[in-house]
The first five atom37 places (N, CA, C, CB, O) and aatype in JSON, in Angstrom:
{
  "aatype": [12, 15, 11, 14, 11, 11, 1, 19, 15, 16, 11, 15, 19, 8, 9, 1, 1, 4, 8, 9, 4, 2, 7, 19, 16, 6, 15, 3, 7, 11, 3, 19, 11, 0, 4, 6, 8, 4, 7, 11, 15, 12, 0, 14, 13, 18, 13, 13, 2, 3, 6, 6, 19, 0, 14, 8, 15, 3, 8, 6, 14, 1, 14, 10, 1, 16, 0, 7, 11, 19, 19, 14, 9, 10, 7, 13, 16, 0, 18, 17],
  "atom_mask": [
    [1, 1, 1, 1, 1],
    [1, 1, 1, 1, 1],
    [1, 1, 1, 1, 1],
    [1, 1, 1, 1, 1],
    [1, 1, 1, 1, 1],
    [1, 1, 1, 1, 1],
    [1, 1, 1, 1, 1],
    [1, 1, 1, 1, 1],
    [1, 1, 1, 1, 1],
    [1, 1, 1, 1, 1],
    [1, 1, 1, 1, 1],
    [1, 1, 1, 1, 1],
    [1, 1, 1, 1, 1],
    [1, 1, 1, 1, 1],
    [1, 1, 1, 1, 1],
    [1, 1, 1, 1, 1],
    [1, 1, 1, 1, 1],
    [1, 1, 1, 1, 1],
    [1, 1, 1, 1, 1],
    [1, 1, 1, 1, 1],
    [1, 1, 1, 1, 1],
    [1, 1, 1, 1, 1],
    [1, 1, 1, 0, 1],
    [1, 1, 1, 1, 1],
    [1, 1, 1, 1, 1],
    [1, 1, 1, 1, 1],
    [1, 1, 1, 1, 1],
    [1, 1, 1, 1, 1],
    [1, 1, 1, 0, 1],
    [1, 1, 1, 1, 1],
    [1, 1, 1, 1, 1],
    [1, 1, 1, 1, 1],
    [1, 1, 1, 1, 1],
    [1, 1, 1, 1, 1],
    [1, 1, 1, 1, 1],
    [1, 1, 1, 1, 1],
    [1, 1, 1, 1, 1],
    [1, 1, 1, 1, 1],
    [1, 1, 1, 0, 1],
    [1, 1, 1, 1, 1],
    [1, 1, 1, 1, 1],
    [1, 1, 1, 1, 1],
    [1, 1, 1, 1, 1],
    [1, 1, 1, 1, 1],
    [1, 1, 1, 1, 1],
    [1, 1, 1, 1, 1],
    [1, 1, 1, 1, 1],
    [1, 1, 1, 1, 1],
    [1, 1, 1, 1, 1],
    [1, 1, 1, 1, 1],
    [1, 1, 1, 1, 1],
    [1, 1, 1, 1, 1],
    [1, 1, 1, 1, 1],
    [1, 1, 1, 1, 1],
    [1, 1, 1, 1, 1],
    [1, 1, 1, 1, 1],
    [1, 1, 1, 1, 1],
    [1, 1, 1, 1, 1],
    [1, 1, 1, 1, 1],
    [1, 1, 1, 1, 1],
    [1, 1, 1, 1, 1],
    [1, 1, 1, 1, 1],
    [1, 1, 1, 1, 1],
    [1, 1, 1, 1, 1],
    [1, 1, 1, 1, 1],
    [1, 1, 1, 1, 1],
    [1, 1, 1, 1, 1],
    [1, 1, 1, 0, 1],
    [1, 1, 1, 1, 1],
    [1, 1, 1, 1, 1],
    [1, 1, 1, 1, 1],
    [1, 1, 1, 1, 1],
    [1, 1, 1, 1, 1],
    [1, 1, 1, 1, 1],
    [1, 1, 1, 0, 1],
    [1, 1, 1, 1, 1],
    [1, 1, 1, 1, 1],
    [1, 1, 1, 1, 1],
    [1, 1, 1, 1, 1],
    [1, 1, 1, 1, 1]
  ],
  "atom_positions": [
    [[0.89, -1.16, 0.1], [0.08, -0.22, 0.0], [0.88, 1.21, -0.02], [-0.88, -0.4, 1.06], [1.78, 1.43, 0.79]],
    [[0.51, 2.08, -0.91], [1.45, 3.29, -0.74], [0.85, 4.36, -0.09], [1.96, 3.82, -2.01], [-0.37, 4.44, 0.09]],
    [[1.83, 5.34, 0.35], [1.48, 6.43, 1.27], [0.97, 7.56, 0.38], [2.73, 6.89, 2.17], [1.4, 7.71, -0.77]],
    [[0.2, 8.23, 0.84], [-0.42, 9.41, 0.0], [0.7, 10.37, 0.07], [-1.89, 10.08, 0.61], [1.43, 10.5, 1.05]],
    [[0.81, 11.19, -1.3], [1.83, 12.17, -1.2], [1.43, 13.43, -0.57], [2.35, 12.44, -2.45], [0.26, 13.82, -0.64]],
    [[2.32, 14.06, 0.01], [2.02, 15.5, 0.68], [2.05, 16.59, -0.38], [3.15, 15.9, 1.84], [3.0, 16.7, -1.15]],
    [[1.13, 17.3, -0.4], [1.07, 18.47, -1.16], [1.94, 19.59, -0.82], [-0.17, 18.9, -1.15], [1.83, 19.96, 0.35]],
    [[2.72, 20.19, -1.49], [3.57, 21.2, -1.18], [3.09, 22.44, -1.95], [4.99, 20.81, -1.47], [3.03, 22.45, -3.18]],
    [[2.73, 23.61, -1.11], [2.39, 24.66, -1.69], [3.42, 25.63, -2.21], [1.63, 25.2, -0.91], [4.45, 25.83, -1.57]],
    [[3.16, 26.25, -3.44], [4.09, 27.1, -3.8], [3.74, 28.45, -3.72], [4.48, 26.83, -4.96], [4.37, 29.3, -4.34]],
    [[2.71, 28.73, -2.95], [2.36, 30.19, -2.55], [2.82, 30.24, -1.38], [0.94, 30.64, -2.55], [2.91, 29.25, -0.65]],
    [[3.19, 31.51, -1.03], [3.66, 31.8, 0.38], [2.33, 32.38, 1.18], [5.0, 32.96, 0.37], [1.36, 32.9, 0.63]],
    [[2.51, 32.18, 2.47], [1.4, 32.72, 3.34], [2.23, 33.62, 4.25], [0.5, 31.53, 4.18], [3.31, 33.22, 4.69]],
    [[1.71, 34.95, 4.58], [2.38, 35.71, 5.4], [1.24, 35.97, 6.48], [3.02, 36.97, 4.67], [0.05, 36.11, 6.18]],
    [[1.69, 36.02, 7.64], [0.95, 36.03, 8.93], [1.6, 37.06, 10.01], [0.96, 34.52, 9.53], [2.68, 36.85, 10.57]],
    [[0.89, 38.05, 10.19], [1.5, 39.16, 11.18], [0.52, 39.37, 12.28], [1.8, 40.64, 10.44], [-0.68, 39.1, 12.16]],
    [[1.12, 39.9, 13.47], [0.23, 40.18, 14.61], [0.39, 41.79, 14.65], [0.71, 39.35, 16.08], [1.51, 42.28, 14.56]],
    [[-0.72, 42.54, 14.78], [-0.63, 43.97, 14.99], [-0.15, 44.36, 16.35], [-1.94, 44.59, 14.76], [-0.59, 43.81, 17.37]],
    [[0.86, 45.4, 16.37], [1.29, 45.76, 17.41], [0.4, 46.82, 18.17], [2.48, 46.11, 17.13], [0.82, 47.31, 19.23]],
    [[-0.53, 47.1, 17.76], [-1.46, 47.96, 18.22], [-2.62, 47.24, 18.82], [-1.85, 48.83, 17.18], [-2.81, 47.3, 20.03]],
    [[-3.41, 46.56, 18.02], [-4.63, 45.94, 18.4], [-4.43, 44.59, 18.8], [-5.58, 45.98, 17.36], [-5.35, 44.03, 19.37]],
    [[-3.32, 43.96, 18.58], [-3.11, 42.42, 18.65], [-3.78, 41.54, 17.79], [-3.45, 41.93, 19.88], [-3.9, 40.35, 18.07]],
    [[-4.3, 42.13, 16.58], [-5.19, 41.34, 15.7], [-4.14, 40.53, 14.75], [0.0, 0.0, 0.0], [-3.02, 40.94, 14.44]],
    [[-4.7, 39.38, 14.36], [-3.77, 38.65, 13.39], [-4.23, 38.83, 11.87], [-3.72, 37.06, 13.76], [-5.41, 38.73, 11.55]],
    [[-3.41, 39.04, 11.16], [-3.76, 39.38, 9.65], [-2.84, 38.27, 8.9], [-3.33, 41.14, 9.14], [-1.64, 38.1, 9.13]],
    [[-3.66, 37.5, 7.93], [-3.14, 36.46, 7.19], [-3.38, 36.91, 5.6], [-3.88, 35.05, 7.64], [-4.43, 37.4, 5.18]],
    [[-2.26, 36.65, 4.83], [-2.36, 36.9, 3.28], [-1.65, 35.88, 2.49], [-1.77, 38.28, 2.88], [-0.49, 35.53, 2.75]],
    [[-2.4, 35.38, 1.46], [-1.81, 34.51, 0.6], [-0.92, 35.3, -0.35], [-2.84, 33.7, -0.1], [-1.49, 36.18, -0.99]],
    [[0.49, 35.1, -0.57], [1.31, 35.44, -1.57], [1.71, 36.97, -1.47], [0.0, 0.0, 0.0], [2.5, 37.41, -2.3]],
    [[1.26, 37.66, -0.66], [1.49, 39.23, -0.61], [1.82, 39.59, 0.86], [0.1, 40.11, -1.14], [1.18, 39.14, 1.82]],
    [[2.81, 40.4, 0.96], [3.21, 40.85, 2.26], [2.04, 41.5, 3.02], [4.36, 41.82, 2.14], [1.2, 42.11, 2.35]],
    [[1.94, 41.44, 4.13], [0.96, 42.13, 5.04], [1.54, 43.52, 5.43], [0.66, 41.24, 6.36], [2.51, 43.65, 6.17]],
    [[0.82, 44.58, 4.84], [1.21, 45.7, 5.2], [0.41, 46.63, 6.13], [1.46, 46.21, 4.17], [0.89, 47.63, 6.66]],
    [[-0.95, 46.17, 6.29], [-1.63, 47.05, 7.34], [-2.56, 45.91, 8.03], [-2.56, 48.45, 6.64], [-2.88, 44.87, 7.46]],
    [[-2.87, 46.2, 9.14], [-3.91, 45.37, 9.98], [-5.16, 45.31, 9.33], [-4.16, 45.93, 11.37], [-5.56, 46.34, 8.79]],
    [[-5.93, 44.17, 9.29], [-7.35, 44.23, 8.8], [-8.18, 44.37, 9.79], [-7.78, 43.12, 8.07], [-9.38, 44.32, 9.5]],
    [[-7.85, 44.56, 11.06], [-8.67, 44.7, 12.05], [-8.99, 46.11, 12.43], [-8.19, 44.01, 13.07], [-10.1, 46.61, 12.57]],
    [[-7.76, 46.69, 12.58], [-7.53, 48.39, 12.95], [-7.42, 49.24, 11.87], [-6.22, 48.73, 13.75], [-7.82, 50.4, 11.91]],
    [[-6.81, 48.67, 10.76], [-6.28, 49.58, 9.64], [-4.96, 50.28, 9.72], [0.0, 0.0, 0.0], [-4.51, 50.92, 8.76]],
    [[-4.25, 50.13, 11.04], [-3.1, 50.7, 10.98], [-2.11, 50.0, 10.31], [-2.73, 50.99, 12.11], [-2.23, 48.8, 10.08]],
    [[-0.83, 50.85, 9.88], [0.21, 50.05, 9.42], [1.1, 49.2, 10.19], [0.92, 50.76, 8.83], [1.41, 49.6, 11.32]],
    [[1.57, 48.06, 9.77], [2.27, 47.25, 10.49], [3.64, 47.79, 10.71], [2.26, 46.02, 9.91], [4.21, 48.46, 9.84]],
    [[4.23, 47.48, 11.96], [5.54, 48.12, 12.29], [6.46, 47.48, 11.38], [6.02, 47.96, 13.8], [6.11, 46.38, 10.96]],
    [[7.7, 48.02, 10.95], [8.6, 47.5, 10.23], [9.56, 46.37, 10.93], [9.29, 48.57, 9.75], [9.87, 46.4, 12.12]],
    [[9.93, 45.47, 10.09], [10.76, 44.54, 10.5], [12.26, 45.03, 10.84], [10.73, 43.56, 9.5], [12.81, 45.94, 10.22]],
    [[12.82, 44.38, 11.79], [14.29, 44.79, 12.11], [15.12, 43.58, 12.14], [14.44, 45.54, 13.52], [14.72, 42.68, 12.88]],
    [[16.19, 43.37, 11.48], [17.02, 41.92, 11.58], [18.26, 42.38, 12.38], [17.52, 41.15, 9.93], [18.48, 43.57, 12.61]],
    [[19.05, 41.37, 12.77], [20.14, 41.6, 13.43], [21.07, 40.47, 13.21], [19.86, 41.84, 14.77], [20.59, 39.41, 12.81]],
    [[22.41, 40.57, 13.43], [23.25, 39.51, 13.28], [23.71, 39.12, 14.65], [24.37, 39.84, 12.37], [24.17, 40.01, 15.36]],
    [[23.63, 37.88, 15.12], [23.99, 37.46, 16.43], [25.47, 37.54, 16.63], [23.51, 36.09, 16.69], [25.93, 37.56, 17.76]],
    [[26.08, 37.58, 15.77], [27.65, 37.66, 15.76], [28.12, 38.91, 16.27], [28.25, 37.5, 14.37], [29.22, 39.06, 16.81]],
    [[27.07, 40.03, 16.04], [27.58, 41.43, 16.36], [27.05, 41.8, 17.69], [27.13, 42.5, 15.28], [27.32, 42.91, 18.16]],
    [[26.29, 40.89, 18.37], [25.65, 41.28, 19.61], [26.68, 41.05, 20.84], [24.29, 40.42, 19.8], [27.37, 40.03, 20.88]],
    [[26.75, 42.0, 21.8], [27.75, 41.59, 22.79], [27.21, 40.3, 23.63], [28.07, 42.86, 23.78], [26.01, 40.07, 23.82]],
    [[28.19, 39.58, 24.05], [27.89, 38.48, 24.91], [26.9, 38.69, 25.96], [29.03, 38.06, 25.51], [27.14, 39.73, 26.58]],
    [[25.88, 38.09, 26.36], [24.88, 38.63, 27.35], [25.31, 37.9, 28.64], [23.25, 38.33, 26.92], [25.83, 36.78, 28.58]],
    [[25.12, 38.49, 29.72], [25.54, 38.06, 31.12], [24.25, 38.1, 31.99], [26.74, 39.07, 31.77], [23.52, 39.09, 31.99]],
    [[24.02, 37.04, 32.69], [22.8, 37.04, 33.6], [22.88, 38.1, 34.67], [22.62, 35.66, 34.28], [21.88, 38.46, 35.29]],
    [[23.95, 38.53, 34.86], [24.29, 39.6, 36.13], [24.26, 41.05, 35.77], [25.78, 39.36, 36.75], [24.14, 41.97, 36.58]],
    [[24.42, 41.17, 34.32], [24.74, 42.57, 33.84], [23.73, 42.87, 32.74], [26.28, 42.72, 33.28], [23.38, 41.96, 31.99]],
    [[23.28, 44.04, 32.61], [22.39, 44.18, 31.36], [23.43, 44.46, 30.13], [21.23, 45.49, 31.56], [24.61, 44.78, 30.25]],
    [[22.68, 44.26, 28.91], [23.61, 44.39, 27.64], [23.96, 45.94, 27.54], [22.8, 43.82, 26.16], [23.27, 46.78, 28.12]],
    [[25.02, 46.25, 26.82], [25.42, 47.62, 26.69], [24.27, 48.34, 25.68], [27.01, 47.68, 26.09], [23.68, 47.74, 24.79]],
    [[24.11, 49.69, 26.02], [23.09, 50.44, 25.24], [23.75, 51.06, 24.18], [22.34, 51.47, 26.04], [24.11, 52.23, 24.22]],
    [[23.95, 50.19, 23.05], [24.53, 50.77, 21.83], [23.43, 51.32, 20.89], [25.38, 49.72, 21.1], [23.62, 51.81, 19.78]],
    [[22.36, 51.16, 21.47], [21.08, 51.65, 20.55], [20.45, 52.85, 21.19], [19.87, 50.46, 20.4], [19.36, 53.31, 20.84]],
    [[21.22, 53.35, 22.17], [20.7, 54.78, 22.69], [20.42, 55.78, 21.67], [21.72, 55.44, 23.61], [21.26, 56.22, 20.88]],
    [[19.06, 56.16, 21.73], [18.86, 57.42, 20.62], [18.46, 56.84, 19.52], [0.0, 0.0, 0.0], [18.15, 57.68, 18.68]],
    [[18.31, 55.47, 19.07], [17.96, 54.8, 17.84], [16.61, 54.18, 18.29], [19.11, 53.7, 17.31], [16.21, 53.96, 19.43]],
    [[15.96, 53.92, 17.0], [14.75, 53.26, 16.94], [15.12, 51.72, 17.17], [14.0, 53.57, 15.55], [15.92, 51.2, 16.4]],
    [[14.58, 51.03, 18.18], [14.9, 49.7, 18.6], [13.8, 48.76, 18.05], [15.03, 49.63, 20.16], [12.66, 49.17, 17.83]],
    [[14.15, 47.56, 17.85], [13.0, 46.57, 17.2], [12.2, 46.22, 18.35], [13.57, 45.12, 16.44], [12.6, 46.19, 19.51]],
    [[10.84, 45.91, 17.88], [9.93, 45.48, 18.72], [10.16, 44.08, 19.23], [8.72, 45.61, 18.13], [10.11, 43.25, 18.33]],
    [[10.39, 43.61, 20.42], [10.86, 42.34, 20.86], [9.53, 41.33, 20.58], [11.38, 42.42, 22.51], [8.34, 41.53, 20.81]],
    [[10.15, 40.28, 20.05], [8.95, 39.34, 19.76], [9.52, 38.21, 18.88], [0.0, 0.0, 0.0], [10.75, 38.11, 18.89]],
    [[8.86, 37.42, 18.17], [9.39, 36.44, 17.32], [8.92, 36.47, 15.97], [9.15, 35.21, 17.81], [7.7, 36.44, 15.81]],
    [[9.73, 36.53, 14.88], [9.32, 36.4, 13.72], [10.07, 35.22, 12.71], [9.4, 37.72, 13.25], [11.29, 35.09, 12.63]],
    [[9.33, 34.6, 12.16], [9.91, 33.27, 11.36], [9.44, 33.39, 9.9], [9.31, 31.73, 12.03], [8.27, 33.66, 9.63]],
    [[10.4, 33.16, 8.93], [10.25, 32.94, 7.72], [10.71, 31.62, 7.18], [10.8, 33.9, 7.15], [11.92, 31.44, 7.11]],
    [[10.0, 30.8, 6.85], [10.6, 29.35, 6.29], [9.9, 28.91, 5.07], [10.42, 28.11, 7.38], [10.21, 27.85, 4.53]]
  ]
}
């Protein structure tokens, strides 16, 4: 007996949570630019390189190299 083949989608699905109303917006094939619940624009993505981040210590705060700059919203973003 053969196993059923899994279907692999060629379309990308974008899912984002609004930083204002916490609503979740999903879009097939297009980037999510605005929240479909409150209409506000989504916050921009910020990426970083782990190699450039100072080593973290449980007993000391990280250095404030971002003082006076726009810092990313803390959370989780994954693209796969």
